[in-house]
N, C-alpha and C positions, 0 to 999 in steps of 0.2 A: 462436240469438240469446240473448245473455246478458241475464238479468233483473237489475235493481237493486232494492234495498230503499229505500223512501221513507217518511219520517215526515211525515204531513200533519196539521196542526193548524189550527183555524179559530176565528174570533170573528165571528159573524154577528149583526147588530143586530135583525133582524126575525124573528119566530118562524116565519112561513111560509117565508121563504128558508132559515132554519136547518133546518127539516124537509126541504126539497128538497135541500139540499146533503148532509145526513146520508144521505138515501136514495140519492143519487148515489154517495157514497163507499162505501156498503155494496156497491155493484157492483164496486168496485175494490180493496177491501182489508178488513182486519179491524180493528174498533174495539177499541182498548186502553184508552181513557178516553173521557169523555163527548164531547169534540170533538177526539179524536186517533185517527188511523188509521195502521196499518202497511200498506203496499202493495208487493207484489213485482211490478214492471212491466217490460215491454219498452219500448224507446224510443217505439214507436208508441202503446202503451197510455198512457204518461206524457203524451204530447201530447194524446191523446183526453181523458184525465182533466182536464188543465188547461183544455182548451176547454170541456168540460161544466161545470166549476166556474165559469169566467169568465162563461159564459152565464147562470148562475143567481144569481151574486152581484151586489151593487151596489158598484161599485168605490169610490165616494166614502164608503161607510160600513162595508163589511165588510173583513175581513182573512183571508187564507189563506196559510199558510206551508208550503212543500214542501221538505223537507230530504233530500238523498241521503245515506244512511248506509252505502252500500257494497253488496257483492254480496248478492243475494237469499239468504236463509237464514242469513246471518251475524248471530247475535244477540249476539256478543261486545261490541258497542258499547252495549248496554243494561244498565243497572244499576237494578233495581227495589228499592224499600224498602217493606215491607208487602205487602199483598195486591195482586195484579195478574192481569190476563188473560194466558193463555199466548200467546206470540208464534206466528205461523203458521210451519209448516214450509216448506221450500224447494220443496215440491211445487207444480206448476202448478195454478191454480184456473180452472176453466171457468165463466164467468159467462153 
């Protein structure tokens, strides 16, 4: 099954929900900035991640953005200026 790379960014209004969502996202991907993760996911994992995040967030206050940036391991779509965290390799991650 092909994995896709997703950029996930969020703006969570409550500190407790923010910590919960950050902890949840740690299980799905690699943090590259404070509220930004890169996740290499199968279709099933993407659905699971979305469900987990929707369960934790407050829809009327919080915002989560999930962007499909292409095939897992394809870092050609990213341009960093200045210091940045290394993007994950295309190897599978067992959580």
